[in-house]
N, C-alpha and C positions, 0 to 999 in steps of 0.2 A: 504493500500500500504506500509506503514512503517513496518508493521509486516512481510510482504512478503520480503522486503529488509533485515530486520534483520535476517530472516530465511536464505536467500540466502547467506549473508556475513558470518553468523555463519557456514553454510555448507561449504563454501569455506575455512574458517579458519580450521575447523575440517578435511576436506579432505587434505589440505596442511600439517597439522600436521601429519596425518597418512602416507602420501606418503614420507614425509621427514624422519620420524622415520624409516620407512621400508627401505628406501634407505640408511640411515645411518647404519642400522644393516647389510645391504648387503656388503657395502664396504666404505672405507674412501673417502670423497669428493675429496681430492687432487689426490688420486690414480685413481679414476674414470675419473677425469678431464684430467689428463695427458695421459690416454689411449685414450680418445676421441678427444683431441685437434686437431689431424690431420684431423678430419672429418669436411668438410665444413658445413654440416647440423648442427653440434654441435655449430660451431661458429655463424651461422645464427640464431639459436634458442636462444643462449646466448645474442647476440646483440639485437634481438627482445625483449627479456624479459627486458633487462636493459634500452632500449629506452622507453619501456612502463613504467618502474619504474620512469624514469626521467619525463615523461609526467605527471604522477600522482603527482609527487612531485611538479611540477610547480603549480598545483592547491592547494596543501597543503601549499606551500610557500605563495600563495595569501591569503589563509584563516588565517594563523597564523601570528599574529603581532609581537610576541616576537622572537628575533633572536635565543635565546637558544632553543625555541620550533622548529623552522625551522631546526636548525642544528640537534637536536635530531631525528626528523622525517626523515631527509635526511639519517642519519646513519642507522636508523632502516629499512627504505625502501630499501636502497642499500644492507644491510646485510641480511635482512630477506624476502625481496621481497613481494610476495602476502600475507604472514603471517602478515606483518606489515600493508599492505594496507587494508586487511579485518578488522584488528583490529581498524585502524583509522576510517573506515566507521562505524563500530559498535559503537565506542565511540561517533561519531558525531550523529548517529541515536538515541542513547539513550539520548543524550543531547537535542535533538529536542523536543520542547514542542508539546503537542497535537494540539494546535491551529496554529502551525507554518507550513508553506508550504515547499515544496521541494526547492523553490527559496531561502528560508532561509538557508537550508542545503547547497546549492551550493555556495551561495554568502556571507553569514554572516561571518565576520572576527572574529576570536577568540582572546580575549585579552591576 
């Protein structure tokens, strides 16, 4: 199961890198955002994404004990979104020992 999760999160990371690079080559983020801001579906999608980032960050804040790590991951998640979230999950999965359960992954606090 750990190998499957590593594969899934690596796939998400690579897919997000691909679509982000392709979108960046198409046009500037601020140019695209200013054109789409009048669309309610754009606003709803943006709100949905950022609320999801905040929900994920609440779990990260629980897991991380050191304030500087909480702040760092908050900035990374808010700025990079799913790129940062997939990276966090990969880091946590690779730190997980062979004999450790998913309960450890979800609940063990990082020093």
